[in-house]
C-alpha positions in Angstrom: 0.0 0.0 0.0 2.8 2.4 0.9 4.6 1.6 -2.3 1.4 2.3 -4.3 1.0 5.6 -2.6 4.6 6.6 -3.2 4.4 5.5 -6.8 1.1 7.4 -7.3 2.7 10.5 -5.8 5.7 10.2 -8.2 3.3 9.8 -11.2 1.4 13.0 -10.1 4.7 14.9 -9.9 5.7 13.5 -13.3 2.4 14.7 -14.8 2.8 18.0 -13.0 6.3 18.8 -14.4 5.4 17.3 -17.8 2.5 19.8 -18.2 4.8 22.6 -17.1 7.5 21.8 -19.7 5.1 21.0 -22.5 3.6 24.4 -22.1 7.0 26.0 -22.0 8.2 24.4 -25.2 5.0 25.3 -26.9 5.8 29.0 -26.6 9.6 29.0 -26.8 11.4 29.3 -30.1 13.2 26.2 -31.3 15.6 27.6 -34.0 18.7 27.9 -31.8 20.7 30.7 -33.3 18.4 32.4 -35.8 21.1 33.4 -38.2 23.3 30.3 -38.7 24.3 31.4 -42.2 25.4 34.9 -41.1 27.5 33.8 -38.1 29.1 31.0 -40.1 30.1 33.5 -42.9 31.7 35.8 -40.3 33.5 32.9 -38.7 34.9 31.5 -41.9 35.5 34.4 -44.3 38.8 35.2 -42.7 39.6 31.8 -41.2 40.0 30.3 -44.6 41.3 33.5 -46.3 45.0 32.5 -46.4 44.4 29.0 -47.7 40.8 28.7 -49.0 39.6 25.3 -50.1 39.3 25.0 -53.9 35.9 25.4 -55.6 34.0 22.2 -56.2 31.5 21.0 -58.7 27.8 21.2 -57.8 26.1 17.8 -57.7 22.5 16.8 -57.2 21.7 14.5 -54.3 20.2 11.8 -56.6 23.5 11.7 -58.5 25.4 11.1 -55.2 23.0 8.4 -54.1 22.9 6.6 -57.4 26.7 6.5 -57.7 27.1 5.3 -54.2 24.0 3.0 -54.0 26.1 -0.1 -53.4 27.9 1.2 -50.3 25.5 3.7 -48.8 23.3 0.9 -47.3 26.2 -0.5 -45.3 27.3 2.9 -44.2 23.8 3.8 -42.9 23.5 0.4 -41.2 26.8 1.1 -39.4 25.6 4.5 -38.3 22.3 3.1 -37.0 24.2 0.3 -35.1 26.5 2.9 -33.5 23.6 5.1 -32.5 21.6 2.2 -31.0 24.6 1.5 -28.6 25.3 5.1 -27.7 21.7 6.4 -27.6 19.4 3.5 -26.4 16.4 5.9 -26.5 16.9 6.2 -30.3 15.5 2.9 -31.8 17.0 1.7 -35.1 14.8 2.1 -38.2 12.5 -0.8 -39.0 13.6 -3.0 -41.9 11.3 -1.5 -44.5 13.0 1.9 -44.0 16.5 0.7 -44.6 18.2 1.6 -47.8 18.3 -1.1 -50.4 20.7 -0.4 -53.3 18.6 -2.7 -55.6 15.6 -0.4 -55.3 17.4 2.9 -56.0 16.6 4.5 -59.3 16.8 8.1 -60.5 13.2 8.6 -59.3 13.5 6.8 -55.9 17.1 7.8 -54.9 16.2 10.8 -52.8 13.0 9.6 -51.2 14.6 6.3 -50.2 17.7 8.0 -48.9 15.6 10.5 -46.8 13.5 7.6 -45.5 16.6 5.7 -44.4 17.8 8.8 -42.6 14.4 9.4 -41.0 14.2 13.0 -42.0 11.3 14.8 -43.6 10.8 13.0 -46.9 9.5 16.2 -48.5 12.7 18.2 -47.9 13.9 19.7 -51.1 17.7 19.2 -51.7 17.8 22.0 -54.3 21.0 23.4 -55.6 21.4 26.9 -54.3 23.4 29.3 -52.3 22.3 31.9 -49.8 23.9 35.3 -50.2 24.2 36.6 -46.7 25.7 40.0 -47.7 22.9 40.8 -50.1 19.8 42.9 -49.1 16.6 41.3 -50.2 14.0 43.9 -51.2 11.4 41.2 -51.9 10.9 37.5 -50.9 13.0 35.2 -53.0 11.1 33.7 -56.0 12.9 30.5 -55.2 11.6 29.9 -51.7 9.1 27.2 -52.7 12.0 25.3 -54.3 14.0 25.1 -51.1 11.5 24.7 -48.3 8.0 23.3 -47.6 7.4 25.6 -44.6 4.0 27.2 -44.7 5.3 30.0 -42.6 8.5 31.2 -44.3 9.4 33.4 -41.4 12.7 35.3 -41.8 13.5 33.4 -45.0 11.6 36.2 -46.8 14.5 38.5 -45.9 17.1 36.3 -47.5 18.6 36.2 -51.0 18.9 32.8 -52.7 20.6 32.0 -56.0 20.0 28.7 -57.8 22.9 26.7 -59.1 23.1 24.5 -62.2 24.6 21.0 -61.7 28.3 21.0 -62.7 28.9 24.7 -61.9 31.7 25.6 -59.5 31.0 26.9 -56.0 33.2 27.7 -53.1 33.1 25.5 -49.9 32.4 28.7 -47.9 29.2 29.3 -49.9 28.2 25.7 -49.5 28.7 25.7 -45.8 27.1 29.1 -45.2 24.0 27.9 -47.1 23.8 24.3 -45.7 24.2 25.3 -42.1 20.8 27.1 -42.2 19.1 24.2 -44.1 17.9 21.9 -41.2 15.6 24.7 -40.0 13.9 24.8 -43.4 11.9 21.6 -42.7 14.4 18.7 -42.3 13.0 17.6 -38.9 9.3 18.5 -39.1 6.5 16.1 -38.1 8.6 13.0 -37.4 6.8 11.7 -34.3 3.8 9.3 -34.0 1.5 12.2 -32.8 2.6 14.5 -35.6 -0.3 13.7 -37.8 2.1 12.5 -40.6 2.5 9.1 -42.2 6.3 9.0 -41.6 5.8 9.9 -38.0 3.9 6.6 -37.6 6.7 4.7 -39.3 9.9 6.3 -38.1 9.8 4.8 -34.6 10.6 7.9 -32.5 7.3 7.5 -30.6 5.3 10.5 -29.3 7.0 13.9 -29.3 8.8 14.2 -26.0 8.2 18.0 -25.6 7.0 20.9 -27.6 3.7 20.9 -29.5 3.6 18.5 -32.4 0.8 20.5 -34.1 3.0 23.6 -34.7 5.6 23.7 -37.4 8.3 25.5 -35.4 7.8 23.2 -32.4 7.6 19.8 -34.1 11.4 19.8 -34.6 12.3 20.7 -31.0 13.7 17.3 -29.8 16.1 17.3 -32.7 17.5 20.7 -32.1 17.8 20.7 -28.3 19.8 18.6 -25.9 19.2 18.6 -22.2 22.0 16.4 -20.6 23.0 18.3 -17.4 19.8 18.9 -15.5 19.4 17.8 -11.9 18.7 14.2 -11.0 15.3 15.3 -9.6 14.3 16.8 -13.0 15.4 13.7 -14.9 13.6 11.4 -12.4 10.4 13.3 -12.8 10.7 14.2 -16.5 12.7 11.4 -18.1 11.2 12.4 -21.4 13.8 15.2 -21.5 16.3 12.5 -22.4 14.6 11.8 -25.6 16.4 14.3 -27.8 18.2 13.6 -31.1 20.7 16.3 -32.1 23.6 13.8 -31.4 21.9 11.4 -33.9 21.8 14.0 -36.6 25.3 15.2 -36.0 26.7 11.7 -36.2 24.6 10.8 -39.3 25.7 13.8 -41.3 29.3 13.8 -40.2 29.7 10.2 -41.3 28.0 11.0 -44.6 30.3 14.0 -45.0 33.4 11.9 -44.4 32.2 9.3 -46.9 31.3 11.9 -49.5 34.8 13.4 -49.3 36.5 10.0 -49.5 34.5 8.9 -52.6 34.9 12.0 -54.7 31.8 14.0 -53.9 33.2 17.2 -52.2 30.0 19.2 -52.8 28.0 16.8 -50.6 31.0 16.5 -48.3 30.7 20.1 -47.4 26.9 20.2 -47.6 26.5 17.3 -45.1 29.1 18.9 -42.9 27.0 22.1 -42.9 23.9 20.1 -41.9 25.8 18.5 -39.0 27.2 21.9 -38.0 23.7 23.3 -37.6 22.9 21.0 -34.7 26.3 21.7 -33.1 25.7 25.4 -33.2 22.2 25.0 -31.8 23.6 23.2 -28.8 25.9 26.2 -28.1 22.7 28.2 -27.5 22.2 28.2 -23.6 18.4 27.8 -23.9 18.8 24.7 -26.1 21.0 23.0 -23.4 19.2 24.2 -20.2 15.5 23.8 -19.8 14.8 26.6 -17.4 17.9 28.6 -16.4 17.7 29.8 -12.7 14.4 28.0 -12.1 14.9 25.1 -9.7 13.1 21.8 -9.9 11.2 22.7 -6.6 10.0 26.0 -8.1 8.9 24.3 -11.3 6.9 21.8 -9.4 5.5 24.4 -7.0 4.4 26.6 -9.8 2.5 23.8 -11.5 0.9 22.6 -8.3 -0.3 26.2 -7.5 -1.7 26.3 -11.0 -3.7 23.1 -10.6 -5.4 24.5 -7.5 -6.4 27.8 -9.2 -3.3 30.0 -8.8 -1.6 30.0 -12.2 0.2 33.3 -12.0 3.6 31.9 -10.9 3.7 29.3 -13.7 2.6 31.9 -16.2 5.2 34.3 -15.1 8.0 31.7 -15.2 7.1 30.6 -18.7 6.7 34.1 -20.0 10.1 35.2 -18.5 12.1 32.4 -19.9 10.4 32.4 -23.3 10.8 36.2 -23.5 14.5 36.1 -22.9 15.0 33.0 -25.2 13.1 34.8 -28.0 14.9 38.1 -27.4 18.4 36.7 -27.7 17.6 34.8 -30.9 15.7 37.6 -32.5 18.3 40.2 -31.6 21.2 38.0 -32.8 19.5 37.6 -36.2 19.1 41.3 -36.9 22.5 42.2 -35.4 24.4 39.8 -37.6 22.6 41.1 -40.7 23.5 44.7 -39.6 27.1 43.7 -39.1 27.3 42.1 -42.5 25.6 44.9 -44.3 28.0 47.5 -42.7 31.0 45.2 -42.9 31.5 46.0 -39.2 34.5 43.7 -38.5 35.5 45.7 -35.5 32.2 45.2 -33.7 32.6 43.3 -30.4 30.3 40.5 -31.6 32.0 40.3 -35.0 35.4 40.1 -33.4 34.2 37.4 -31.0 33.2 35.3 -34.0 36.4 36.0 -35.9 38.9 35.2 -33.2 40.1 31.8 -32.0 43.3 31.1 -30.1 45.8 28.5 -31.2 45.3 26.6 -27.9 41.5 26.4 -28.6 42.1 24.9 -32.0 44.1 22.0 -30.5 40.8 20.5 -29.3 38.8 18.0 -31.3 35.1 17.2 -31.6 34.0 13.6 -31.3 30.7 12.0 -30.4 31.2 12.1 -26.7 32.3 15.8 -26.6 29.0 16.9 -28.0 27.5 16.1 -24.6 30.5 16.4 -22.3 31.9 19.6 -23.7 29.6 21.6 -26.0 26.3 21.3 -24.1 28.0 21.3 -20.7 29.6 24.6 -21.6 26.3 26.0 -22.8 24.5 24.7 -19.7 27.1 26.3 -17.4 26.7 29.7 -19.1 22.9 29.6 -19.1 22.2 31.0 -15.6 24.6 34.0 -16.0 23.3 34.8 -19.5 19.7 34.6 -18.3 20.4 36.8 -15.4 22.2 39.4 -17.5 19.3 39.4 -20.0 16.8 39.9 -17.2 18.9 42.9 -16.0 18.5 44.5 -19.4 14.8 44.9 -19.0 14.2 44.4 -22.7 11.1 42.3 -23.5 11.4 42.1 -27.3 13.6 43.1 -30.3 12.9 46.6 -31.4 16.2 47.9 -33.0 19.9 47.2 -33.2 21.6 49.1 -30.4 24.9 51.0 -30.4 27.9 48.8 -30.0 28.5 49.7 -26.4 25.1 48.3 -25.4 25.5 45.5 -22.8 23.5 43.0 -24.9 26.5 42.8 -27.2 28.8 41.7 -24.4 26.3 38.9 -23.6 26.2 37.8 -27.3 29.9 38.1 -27.8 30.6 35.7 -24.9 28.0 33.2 -26.1 28.9 33.4 -29.8 32.7 33.0 -29.0 31.8 29.4 -28.0 29.8 29.0 -31.2 32.8 30.2 -33.2 35.2 27.9 -31.4 33.2 24.7 -32.0 32.4 25.7 -35.6 36.1 26.1 -36.4 37.1 22.9 -34.6 34.5 20.9 -36.4 35.2 22.3 -39.9 39.0 22.2 -39.5 38.8 18.5 -40.4 37.5 19.4 -43.8 40.0 22.1 -44.8 41.9 21.6 -48.0 45.2 19.8 -47.3 
């Protein structure tokens, strides 16, 4: 009887904190750093200046898959086997999803490849580059060729140029473009409660957190990684462990390495850019810390008060964290665009992105360091960043402030970590 009571109490607490966090992720942004392309351009434009990689030929994805159809199935099986051992919460794909070289044709190559990767099968691997230094006066006429998003969001502010197969393009342009791409639709509606056919087949189960109904929220578990919360939080909300950015990073890194080895440098850089997107997301403190400065006790207490008719504390906590999360991402987007348009290389944030010490560059990124280094660093900066943002008293983005504004010091510190991990990851792909 006592055991049943204790178990019942734990279940009530689990439901309590689950409701709290589900509501939080329904209103918080899930795009990590909003301007992946812009920050990557600033990081790499000088980093590769003295010895830039050679331009490479543009290649369609179906061409890559067709040419490598005999070996890709084995590679993807190896990836899935590794992930099953390292991430037990990520089940391997069922047999009918696995890539079969005998079934690959010009028409089926891309759909079968995306199915085996368990990404959105409607993603459009168009050949294009994003010009981050251009000012778009009107939404690009090519938007529907590169994304299935119904709400195009800030993509209407961007300039896209389509590329013919066989044309030459710089690795910098490939990476700057590809690093934004996972936010275009790659991870949308992949769960059993997403209302999609693939969500029922992919095996990820119900969406752990966020609202599967909303486009921006349906990708949340693939772009966030909560690995350093308290034992109490994890005991009450074990669903927080069901996140998948490590899965995507490993998938696309291995594909990138394979593409380079087999003579497909365009896809080598493009897959690397996809993997890098998730790495950069995890350097964002609100993507590695659930509720900075809000203890487990306060989370539980706020929800309990709400259930008995006093929702003000819960509402305030959610609004505060969501406001600061949204502010830092919104402001970063417009600041980076302003820096690029003005070529403001001496701006404190621009310099933070440009600089990396020789000692920093001695480090390497492997699978375990994603959790043990990148997200740990972001988690440990979350409380201070959240406190500093609260002190600003700014509730939403309104304009880009003068350089001496304290928000730039906050961003410079955070984006210096993003710069470091970006450089370390991409250093492996520099031209010999």
